[in-house]
VOKOLRO-260783 format. One record per residue (C-alpha): residue number from 1; x, y, z. Coordinates in nm, 2 decimals, decimal comma, always signed. Layout:
<nodes>
<NUM; <X; Y; Z>> ...
</nodes>
This chain:
<nodes>
<1; <+0,00; +0,00; +0,00>> <2; <+0,13; +0,34; -0,09>> <3; <+0,02; +0,66; +0,08>> <4; <+0,08; +1,02; -0,03>> <5; <-0,02; +1,30; +0,20>> <6; <-0,06; +1,67; +0,12>> <7; <-0,20; +1,92; +0,37>> <8; <-0,57; +1,83; +0,37>> <9; <-0,56; +1,55; +0,11>> <10; <-0,46; +1,19; +0,16>> <11; <-0,45; +0,95; -0,13>> <12; <-0,41; +0,58; -0,07>> <13; <-0,37; +0,31; -0,32>> <14; <-0,38; -0,07; -0,30>> <15; <-0,34; -0,36; -0,54>> <16; <-0,65; -0,52; -0,40>> <17; <-0,97; -0,50; -0,60>> <18; <-1,27; -0,35; -0,42>> <19; <-1,61; -0,29; -0,56>> <20; <-1,74; +0,07; -0,56>> <21; <-2,07; +0,16; -0,41>> <22; <-2,33; +0,22; -0,69>> <23; <-2,39; +0,59; -0,75>> <24; <-2,77; +0,54; -0,69>> <25; <-2,72; +0,37; -0,35>> <26; <-2,74; +0,70; -0,16>> <27; <-3,08; +0,77; -0,32>> <28; <-3,20; +0,43; -0,20>> <29; <-3,08; +0,51; +0,15>> <30; <-3,28; +0,84; +0,15>> <31; <-3,60; +0,68; +0,01>> <32; <-3,58; +0,39; +0,25>> <33; <-3,53; +0,63; +0,54>> <34; <-3,83; +0,83; +0,44>> <35; <-4,05; +0,52; +0,39>> <36; <-3,95; +0,40; +0,74>> <37; <-3,99; +0,73; +0,91>> <38; <-4,34; +0,77; +0,77>> <39; <-4,43; +0,41; +0,86>> <40; <-4,49; +0,32; +0,50>> <41; <-4,27; +0,00; +0,52>> <42; <-4,44; -0,12; +0,83>> <43; <-4,78; -0,05; +0,68>> <44; <-4,69; -0,25; +0,37>> <45; <-4,57; -0,54; +0,59>> <46; <-4,89; -0,53; +0,80>> <47; <-5,16; -0,46; +0,53>> <48; <-5,05; -0,57; +0,19>> <49; <-5,15; -0,93; +0,13>> <50; <-5,13; -1,14; -0,17>> <51; <-5,32; -1,45; -0,27>> <52; <-5,00; -1,66; -0,24>> <53; <-4,92; -1,52; +0,10>> <54; <-4,56; -1,63; +0,10>> <55; <-4,30; -1,71; -0,16>> <56; <-4,07; -1,95; +0,03>> <57; <-3,92; -1,75; +0,30>> <58; <-4,00; -1,41; +0,14>> <59; <-4,28; -1,16; +0,21>> <60; <-4,42; -0,90; -0,03>> <61; <-4,20; -0,63; +0,13>> <62; <-3,89; -0,83; +0,01>> <63; <-4,00; -0,80; -0,35>> <64; <-4,11; -0,44; -0,31>> <65; <-3,77; -0,35; -0,17>> <66; <-3,60; -0,49; -0,47>> <67; <-3,84; -0,32; -0,71>> <68; <-3,80; +0,01; -0,53>> <69; <-3,42; -0,02; -0,56>> <70; <-3,44; -0,12; -0,92>> <71; <-3,67; +0,18; -1,00>> <72; <-3,44; +0,42; -0,82>> <73; <-3,12; +0,27; -0,97>> <74; <-3,20; +0,35; -1,33>> <75; <-3,02; +0,02; -1,43>> <76; <-3,14; -0,09; -1,77>> <77; <-3,23; -0,45; -1,66>> <78; <-3,31; -0,64; -1,35>> <79; <-3,01; -0,86; -1,43>> <80; <-2,78; -0,56; -1,44>> <81; <-2,94; -0,43; -1,11>> <82; <-2,88; -0,76; -0,94>> <83; <-2,52; -0,78; -1,06>> <84; <-2,44; -0,42; -0,95>> <85; <-2,61; -0,48; -0,61>> <86; <-2,45; -0,82; -0,54>> <87; <-2,16; -0,69; -0,31>> <88; <-2,40; -0,47; -0,12>> <89; <-2,71; -0,68; -0,10>> <90; <-2,71; -0,74; +0,27>> <91; <-2,67; -0,37; +0,34>> <92; <-2,94; -0,29; +0,08>> <93; <-3,20; -0,52; +0,23>> <94; <-3,12; -0,40; +0,58>> <95; <-3,23; -0,06; +0,47>> <96; <-3,58; -0,20; +0,44>> <97; <-3,55; -0,40; +0,76>> <98; <-3,50; -0,73; +0,57>> <99; <-3,22; -0,98; +0,59>> <100; <-3,21; -1,14; +0,25>> <101; <-3,28; -1,05; -0,11>> <102; <-3,50; -1,28; -0,32>> <103; <-3,32; -1,45; -0,61>> <104; <-3,40; -1,34; -0,97>> <105; <-3,60; -1,66; -1,02>> <106; <-3,81; -1,60; -0,71>> <107; <-3,87; -1,24; -0,81>> <108; <-3,98; -1,37; -1,15>> <109; <-4,23; -1,61; -1,00>> <110; <-4,36; -1,33; -0,78>> <111; <-4,41; -1,10; -1,08>> <112; <-4,58; -1,38; -1,28>> <113; <-4,82; -1,44; -0,99>> <114; <-4,89; -1,07; -0,96>> <115; <-4,96; -1,06; -1,33>> <116; <-5,20; -1,36; -1,30>> <117; <-5,37; -1,19; -1,00>> <118; <-5,41; -0,87; -1,20>> <119; <-5,57; -1,06; -1,49>> <120; <-5,81; -1,26; -1,26>> <121; <-5,91; -0,98; -1,03>> <122; <-5,86; -0,65; -1,20>> <123; <-5,93; -0,74; -1,56>> <124; <-5,70; -0,67; -1,84>> 
</nodes>
């Protein structure tokens, strides 16, 4: 490790590779904080129910957290979002009071079931 120090600036380098925090992560932090502060997340957890009440170990809020993050991120695809989020997924889900992010396949099943629910109950 090399360190160069000038008055108020310190620059450090390392040969180790470290992923950078996505530029949109700060926005997710702010939105998650606002949703928590105004009890939106707890209201979703308590009141939003789905015909298939659970998807394995996941609740509706787990999927919504991922979809909120994806919408905020501006990533072109969910696959790209998942790849960019991978090193930070525990911290990301903790922002929403959750401990684990649903896999892409589980999210896909959730979205398919949601689409089926929409067709059956809301008309298309």
